[in-house]
Wavefront OBJ file of the C-alpha trace (Angstrom):
o trace
v 2.458 19.497 58.332
v 3.900 16.062 58.997
v 5.923 13.965 56.566
v 5.023 10.312 55.968
v 7.908 7.909 56.636
v 6.031 4.626 56.139
v 3.398 4.006 53.490
v -0.023 2.839 54.646
v -2.424 1.248 52.190
v -5.552 -0.848 51.996
v -7.114 -2.974 49.293
v -8.669 0.168 47.762
v -5.350 2.004 47.466
v -2.842 4.235 49.206
v -3.864 5.884 52.460
v -0.547 7.587 53.331
v 2.215 7.898 50.727
v 5.833 7.790 51.884
v 7.585 11.159 51.474
v 4.326 13.114 51.167
v 3.351 15.766 53.706
v -0.050 15.811 55.381
v -1.976 18.314 57.443
v -3.055 17.204 60.871
v -5.027 18.536 63.787
v -5.069 17.667 67.452
v -8.341 16.129 68.592
v -9.783 15.229 71.973
v -8.144 12.445 73.916
v -9.719 9.049 73.284
v -10.437 6.164 75.623
v -8.785 2.978 74.388
v -8.342 -0.511 75.803
v -4.857 -1.978 75.890
v -4.225 -5.652 76.538
v -2.269 -6.343 79.731
v -1.770 -10.107 79.289
v -1.476 -10.995 75.625
v -1.481 -14.805 75.964
v -4.432 -15.026 78.350
v -6.457 -12.397 76.486
v -6.236 -14.309 73.196
v -6.754 -17.657 74.905
v -10.100 -16.517 76.327
v -11.139 -14.473 73.279
v -10.591 -17.570 71.106
v -12.752 -19.657 73.411
v -15.444 -16.981 73.378
v -15.346 -16.747 69.588
v -15.901 -20.494 69.285
v -19.086 -20.385 71.383
v -21.458 -19.657 68.483
v -22.389 -23.315 67.932
v -23.401 -23.655 71.594
v -25.396 -20.417 71.460
v -27.262 -21.760 68.405
v -28.163 -24.805 70.516
v -29.802 -22.552 73.086
v -27.048 -21.924 75.611
v -26.792 -18.422 77.085
v -23.820 -16.393 78.305
v -24.692 -17.398 81.849
v -24.377 -21.157 81.271
v -21.799 -21.522 78.482
v -19.191 -22.389 81.124
v -21.114 -25.682 81.596
v -20.206 -26.875 78.087
v -17.066 -24.856 77.307
v -14.180 -25.307 79.749
v -12.462 -21.991 80.636
v -15.316 -19.939 79.108
v -15.428 -16.307 80.255
v -17.891 -13.646 79.173
v -16.423 -10.877 77.021
v -16.885 -8.284 79.772
v -14.918 -10.480 82.181
v -12.093 -10.940 79.667
v -11.918 -7.183 79.183
v -11.955 -6.557 82.951
v -9.207 -9.096 83.673
v -6.854 -8.691 80.728
v -7.161 -5.105 79.467
v -6.821 -1.645 80.904
v -8.775 1.408 79.764
v -6.686 4.527 79.293
v -7.141 7.979 77.809
v -4.544 8.832 75.160
v -3.932 11.908 72.973
v -4.710 11.590 69.264
v -4.321 13.583 66.085
v -6.456 13.413 62.945
v -4.912 13.114 59.476
v -6.829 13.087 56.202
v -5.540 10.252 54.018
v -5.166 10.180 50.266
v -8.365 8.125 50.114
v -10.316 11.068 51.568
v -10.953 9.437 54.944
v -9.854 10.870 58.277
v -7.580 8.696 60.404
v -6.980 9.059 64.122
v -3.493 8.213 65.329
v -2.204 8.206 68.903
v 0.447 10.888 69.338
v 2.348 9.056 72.106
v 5.260 6.806 71.220
v 5.482 3.145 72.169
v 8.107 4.048 74.786
v 5.899 6.744 76.310
v 2.941 4.362 76.609
v 5.141 1.662 78.153
v 6.501 4.155 80.681
v 2.964 5.141 81.728
v 1.145 1.800 81.731
v 1.834 -1.881 82.371
v 0.670 -3.275 79.036
v 1.458 -6.190 76.744
v 3.469 -6.242 73.544
v 2.078 -8.293 70.644
v 3.975 -10.836 68.554
v 5.090 -8.038 66.190
v 6.627 -5.984 69.002
v 3.823 -3.405 69.079
v 1.553 -2.225 71.892
v -1.298 -4.765 72.104
v -4.441 -2.669 71.743
v -7.747 -4.547 71.913
v -8.758 -3.013 68.560
v -6.820 -1.372 65.730
v -5.013 1.678 67.046
v -2.096 3.245 65.218
v 0.727 5.369 66.604
v 1.729 8.526 64.738
v 5.426 7.640 64.824
v 4.712 4.393 62.932
v 3.832 6.478 59.862
v 5.054 10.056 60.343
v 7.970 12.146 61.571
v 6.330 13.618 64.643
v 8.873 14.005 67.475
v 10.141 17.374 66.226
v 6.590 18.720 66.007
v 5.843 17.578 69.550
v 9.117 19.114 70.768
v 8.390 22.431 68.993
v 4.862 22.529 70.457
v 6.189 21.984 74.007
v 8.849 24.691 73.547
v 6.201 27.114 72.263
v 3.982 26.341 75.287
v 6.935 27.102 77.567
v 7.548 30.381 75.718
v 10.966 29.385 74.445
l 1 2 3 4 5 6 7 8 9 10 11 12 13 14 15 16 17 18 19 20 21 22 23 24 25 26 27 28 29 30 31 32 33 34 35 36 37 38 39 40 41 42 43 44 45 46 47 48 49 50 51 52 53 54 55 56 57 58 59 60 61 62 63 64 65 66 67 68 69 70 71 72 73 74 75 76 77 78 79 80 81 82 83 84 85 86 87 88 89 90 91 92 93 94 95 96 97 98 99 100 101 102 103 104 105 106 107 108 109 110 111 112 113 114 115 116 117 118 119 120 121 122 123 124 125 126 127 128 129 130 131 132 133 134 135 136 137 138 139 140 141 142 143 144 145 146 147 148 149 150 151 152 153
């Protein structure tokens, strides 16, 4: 059991309620992309997102650079400004009945392992929504207890 320390909600209601305890289970590690250069990533993603009018006029990925200065294909943006890593996750069933996957590493642990960017809110800049367990739950003691048990202590 883990205790929620920060409420999480959506427009349909509460997902995790502060003070409430939740069951969790470890799941397989997941591959995620983390942004390595926040400013450049969003510069090029913004340019890419604005290309729809040119595509409607018949331009293709291969020739958009002719009409859009600095245009890069999405795959090139991902290759240049993100890194793919495998991180450990847990699964928690929320109050809305859905299962949520949360990375069990802390921000500090990720920063010590990988050279990645921090977003404007001071969080790890994942290329899509990824949540850390310690943002919502007391988890360090559980991790510590698990490691001690594995060591036979």
